[in-house]
C-alpha positions in Angstrom: 34.6 39.4 103.3 30.8 38.5 103.4 29.8 35.4 105.5 26.8 33.7 105.3 25.9 30.2 106.6 23.9 27.6 104.8 21.4 25.7 106.1 23.7 23.0 107.3 25.6 25.8 109.3 28.5 25.8 106.8 29.9 29.0 105.8 29.6 30.3 102.3 32.0 33.2 102.1 32.4 35.4 99.4 36.0 35.0 99.5 36.2 31.4 98.5 38.9 29.9 96.1 37.1 28.3 93.1 37.4 24.6 92.8 38.0 24.3 96.8 35.0 23.8 99.2 33.9 26.4 101.6 35.9 25.2 104.9 38.8 24.2 103.2 38.8 27.4 101.2 38.7 29.4 104.5 41.5 27.4 105.9 43.9 27.8 102.7 43.1 31.5 102.8 44.3 31.9 106.2 47.3 29.4 106.0 48.1 31.8 103.3 47.7 35.0 105.3 49.7 33.6 108.3 52.5 32.6 106.1 52.4 36.1 104.6 52.6 37.7 108.1 55.1 35.3 109.6 57.7 35.8 106.8 56.9 39.7 106.7 57.0 40.1 110.5 60.3 38.4 111.5 63.9 38.8 110.5 64.8 36.7 107.5 68.8 35.4 107.0 70.4 35.0 103.6 73.8 33.7 103.0 76.0 35.6 100.7 77.9 32.9 98.8 81.7 32.7 99.3 82.4 32.3 95.7 81.1 35.9 95.0 84.4 37.2 96.4 86.4 34.8 94.3 85.5 36.6 91.0 85.5 40.3 89.7 82.2 41.8 91.3 80.0 43.7 88.9 76.4 45.1 89.1 75.3 41.5 87.3 77.3 39.2 89.7 75.8 41.3 93.0 72.3 41.2 91.5 72.6 37.3 90.5 73.7 36.6 93.9 70.4 34.5 95.1 70.9 35.6 98.9 71.2 39.4 97.8 68.5 39.1 95.2 66.0 37.5 98.0 67.2 40.0 100.8 66.8 43.0 98.6 63.3 42.0 97.5 62.1 41.6 101.2 63.9 45.3 101.7 61.6 46.4 99.0 58.4 44.8 100.1 58.7 46.3 103.6 59.4 50.0 103.6 60.2 50.1 107.4 62.7 47.2 107.4 66.6 47.8 107.3 69.5 45.5 106.0 72.1 44.1 108.4 75.3 42.6 106.7 76.7 40.3 109.0 80.1 39.7 108.8 83.2 37.8 110.6 86.2 39.7 112.6 89.1 40.7 110.5 90.1 43.0 107.6 88.8 40.8 104.8 85.4 40.0 106.0 85.0 43.7 106.6 85.9 44.8 103.3 83.4 42.5 101.8 80.6 43.7 104.2 81.6 47.3 103.1 81.9 46.4 99.3 78.3 44.9 99.5 76.9 47.5 101.2 78.5 50.0 98.4 77.4 47.8 95.6 73.7 47.8 97.0 74.0 51.7 97.4 75.2 51.9 93.7 72.0 49.8 92.9 69.8 52.3 94.4 69.3 50.9 97.9 69.4 53.7 100.4 72.5 53.1 102.5 70.9 54.8 105.7 69.0 51.4 105.6 72.0 48.9 105.8 74.0 48.1 109.1 77.2 46.4 109.4 77.2 44.2 112.1 80.5 42.3 113.0 79.2 39.2 114.9 79.9 36.0 113.2 82.4 33.5 114.0 85.9 33.8 112.1 85.7 32.1 108.8 81.8 32.4 108.5 80.7 33.7 105.0 78.7 37.1 105.1 75.2 37.1 105.8 72.2 39.5 105.0 69.6 39.8 107.4 66.3 41.6 106.9 64.9 43.2 110.2 62.1 45.5 110.8 
């Protein structure tokens, strides 16, 4: 990025956004950069709809689930990240978490990047967290 000052001391950056004046453009670029950093540097948690378990599962059903879609997209964008599948205590929540892990593996997600964690309150839906 090339910074030059005008005769009035304003920055004339070559990273300006067309149609947005100099300082506003720089502030917008800074905000966009910080937002990208914020979302990639911290864990992201996504809910898995309880309705997913009310119907037969298929690759289309799993990949169509909005929380799964967002978590997998974040995982792919961050090569060092891992998925944590949070579930409640009990046999059924554990089976849901294990089935979700198996489906993700079948859909080409490396299961070594997926961890199951029994740390939700009883009755809580499964959650997927993307962590660094």
